[in-house]
C-alpha positions in Angstrom: -94.3 47.9 150.3 -92.8 49.6 153.3 -95.3 51.1 155.9 -92.6 52.8 158.1 -93.7 50.7 161.1 -91.5 48.0 162.4 -93.9 45.2 163.3 -91.4 43.3 165.3 -90.6 46.3 167.4 -94.2 47.2 167.9 -94.9 43.6 168.9 -92.1 43.6 171.4 -93.3 46.9 172.9 -96.9 45.6 173.2 -95.7 42.5 174.9 -93.5 44.5 177.3 -96.4 46.9 178.1 -98.8 44.0 178.7 -96.3 42.0 180.8 -95.5 45.1 182.8 -98.8 46.9 183.2 -101.0 44.0 182.8 -99.4 42.1 185.7 -99.4 45.3 187.8 -103.1 45.9 187.2 -104.0 42.3 187.9 -101.8 42.4 191.1 -103.4 45.7 192.2 -106.9 44.3 191.7 -106.1 41.2 193.5 -104.5 43.2 196.4 -107.6 45.5 196.6 -110.0 42.5 196.9 -107.8 40.7 199.4 -107.3 44.0 201.3 -110.9 44.7 201.4 -111.6 41.2 202.7 -109.0 41.7 205.4 -110.5 45.1 206.4 -113.9 43.5 206.7 -112.4 40.7 208.8 -110.7 43.2 211.1 -114.0 45.1 211.5 -115.8 41.9 212.5 -113.0 41.1 215.0 -113.1 44.6 216.5 -116.9 44.5 216.8 -116.8 41.0 218.5 -113.9 42.0 220.7 -115.6 45.3 221.9 -119.0 43.5 222.4 -117.2 41.3 225.1 -115.9 44.3 227.0 -117.7 46.8 229.2 -117.8 49.4 226.5 -121.1 50.9 225.8 -123.1 49.3 223.0 -123.5 52.6 221.2 -119.8 52.9 220.5 -119.3 49.3 219.1 -120.5 49.8 215.5 -119.1 53.3 215.4 -115.6 52.3 216.3 -115.7 49.2 214.2 -116.7 51.2 211.1 -113.8 53.7 211.8 -111.3 50.9 211.9 -112.7 49.5 208.7 -112.4 52.8 206.7 -108.9 53.4 208.1 -107.8 49.9 207.0 -109.5 50.4 203.6 -107.4 53.7 203.2 -104.2 51.8 203.7 -105.3 49.2 201.2 -105.9 51.9 198.6 -102.5 53.5 199.2 -100.8 50.1 198.9 -102.7 49.4 195.6 -101.6 52.7 194.2 -98.0 51.8 195.0 -98.4 48.5 193.2 -99.6 50.2 190.1 -96.6 52.5 190.2 -98.1 55.8 191.3 -95.9 57.8 193.6 -97.8 58.2 196.8 -95.7 61.2 197.9 -96.8 63.3 195.0 -100.2 61.9 195.1 -100.7 63.5 198.5 -100.6 66.9 197.0 -103.1 65.9 194.4 -105.3 64.2 197.0 -105.1 67.3 199.2 -106.5 69.5 196.4 -109.1 66.9 195.5 -110.0 66.6 199.2 -110.6 70.3 199.4 -112.9 70.2 196.3 -114.7 67.1 197.5 -115.0 68.7 201.0 -116.8 71.7 199.5 -119.1 69.5 197.5 -119.8 67.2 200.5 -120.2 69.6 203.2 -123.4 67.9 204.4 -121.8 64.5 204.5 -118.7 65.8 206.4 -121.1 67.6 208.8 -122.9 64.4 209.4 -119.6 62.6 210.1 -118.5 65.4 212.6 -121.8 65.2 214.3 -121.6 61.5 214.5 -118.2 61.9 216.3 -119.8 64.4 218.7 -122.6 62.0 219.4 -120.1 59.3 220.3 -118.0 61.7 222.5 -120.8 63.3 224.5 -123.4 60.6 224.1 -126.6 62.5 224.6 -128.5 59.5 223.4 -127.8 55.8 223.5 -129.1 52.7 221.8 -132.4 51.8 223.5 -133.3 55.3 224.6 -136.7 56.7 223.7 -136.1 60.2 222.3 -137.8 63.0 220.4 -135.5 64.6 217.8 -136.5 67.2 215.1 -140.2 66.4 215.6 -139.7 62.6 215.4 -140.1 60.3 218.5 -138.8 56.8 218.7 -136.5 54.2 220.3 -132.8 54.6 219.2 -131.9 51.5 217.2 -128.6 52.5 215.7 -126.0 55.3 215.8 -123.8 55.2 212.7 -121.1 57.4 211.2 -123.4 59.4 209.1 -127.0 58.7 210.4 -129.0 57.6 213.3 -131.9 55.2 213.1 -135.1 55.4 215.2 -138.0 53.0 215.6 -141.3 54.6 216.3 -144.0 53.1 218.7 -146.0 52.1 215.7 -143.0 50.2 214.2 -141.9 52.7 211.5 -138.2 53.1 210.9 -136.9 56.7 210.7 -133.4 57.6 209.5 -132.0 60.9 210.6 -128.7 62.5 209.4 -126.5 63.0 212.3 -126.3 66.7 211.6 -130.1 67.0 212.2 -129.6 64.9 215.4 -126.8 66.8 217.0 -127.9 70.2 215.7 -131.5 69.9 217.2 -132.9 69.9 220.6 -132.9 66.4 222.0 -135.6 65.2 224.4 -134.5 62.0 226.1 -137.3 60.3 227.9 -135.0 57.5 229.0 -132.2 59.6 230.6 -133.7 59.6 234.1 -135.0 56.6 236.2 -138.2 58.4 237.3 -140.8 60.6 235.6 -143.6 62.9 236.7 -147.1 62.4 235.5 -148.9 65.7 234.8 -152.6 65.6 235.0 -155.2 68.4 235.2 -158.7 67.5 236.7 -161.6 69.9 236.3 -164.5 70.2 238.8 -167.5 72.5 238.9 -167.4 75.8 240.6 -170.1 74.7 243.2 -168.2 71.4 244.0 -166.2 71.2 247.3 -162.5 71.5 246.4 -161.4 69.8 249.6 -163.6 66.8 248.9 -162.3 66.5 245.3 -158.6 66.8 246.5 -159.2 64.1 249.2 -160.6 61.7 246.5 -157.6 62.3 244.3 -155.2 61.8 247.2 -156.8 58.4 248.1 -156.3 57.3 244.5 -152.7 58.1 244.5 -152.1 56.4 247.8 -153.7 53.2 246.5 -151.8 53.1 243.3 -148.6 51.0 244.0 -146.7 52.5 241.0 -146.9 56.1 242.4 -143.7 56.9 244.3 -143.7 58.3 247.8 -140.5 60.2 247.1 -140.8 62.7 245.5 -144.1 63.4 247.1 -147.1 63.8 244.7 -148.5 67.4 244.3 -152.2 68.2 244.4 -153.1 71.9 244.1 -155.6 74.3 242.5 -154.2 75.1 239.2 -156.5 77.7 237.7 -160.1 79.1 237.6 -161.0 78.2 234.0 -164.1 79.4 232.1 -166.2 76.3 233.0 -164.3 74.6 235.8 -161.9 74.8 238.7 -158.8 72.9 237.5 -156.8 70.9 239.9 -153.2 69.9 239.0 -152.2 66.4 240.0 -148.5 65.5 239.7 -147.4 62.2 240.9 -144.0 60.4 240.2 -143.4 56.9 239.0 -140.7 54.8 237.5 -139.8 55.5 233.9 -140.9 52.2 232.5 -144.3 52.5 234.3 -145.1 56.0 233.0 -147.8 55.3 230.4 -149.7 52.6 232.2 -149.7 54.6 235.4 -151.0 57.7 233.5 -153.8 55.9 231.9 -154.9 54.1 235.0 -154.8 57.2 237.1 -157.0 59.2 234.6 -159.7 56.6 234.9 -159.4 56.1 238.7 -159.4 59.7 239.4 -162.5 60.4 237.3 -164.4 57.6 239.0 -163.3 58.6 242.5 -164.1 62.3 242.0 -167.6 61.4 240.8 -168.2 59.0 243.7 -167.2 61.7 246.0 -170.1 63.8 244.7 -168.2 66.1 242.4 -168.7 66.5 238.7 -166.1 66.8 236.0 -167.7 69.6 233.8 -167.7 70.2 230.1 -167.7 73.6 228.3 -171.1 75.2 228.4 -172.8 78.7 228.1 -175.6 80.2 230.0 -177.9 82.3 227.8 -179.9 85.0 229.5 -183.0 86.4 227.7 -184.4 89.7 229.0 -187.8 91.1 228.2 -190.9 89.4 226.9 -192.7 89.0 223.5 -191.3 91.0 220.7 -188.8 92.8 223.0 -187.1 89.4 223.8 -186.1 89.2 220.0 
């Protein structure tokens, strides 16, 4: 019984297809694996090489990752060539796909662009203590798409780069010295000069307070329950918090020893009349 199919021809065709495409696919897969390994090896070499130079630490992982993705793109193009896909005509298809993908991944591309801007202008660096988008912490990592912070209570925060570069950045580590702003209240019947002299002695005895810029002590405002003095000494950046805490305690004790009182909010109630008229 004739089926109309030449089994010999069909077998030869299958053998030809398997021998041709099968070998191509196996070769392409092997080339991709080897190429990816080489790209990873190149990334490690770039990272190690940059680490030995004077280049800033923030740029090292960023540049290493860029080199890795560029090498991986060449690997993919080579794999497509092994399979037999024309890369010239593929460029047009990839362009159209890239446009569509770009529309779908606007946020991701925005993060990448923001990462590039962070590397170019470097408003923050690894190790800086910053406040970004309401989050405060030490910069641990600046990547292609995201930035990682570590908070003082050891919580990791990952921010997309678009949120980092698109927000106001407060960098507490950018300058070598910082000003400590304190407000000290005294009673209205206290001697302002005596209180200011007591504060001045505390600042002079504190070794971490800098002489230049000169500390400022002045009457800040007449509040509801107190006369508020503003105290603004300067200290090195790394001494800020310990200096602030020690000064608050020392100033309170010194002002009280000088005979002044740090008041708390209170009200005076005056009652007029007597008996039922006082109600």
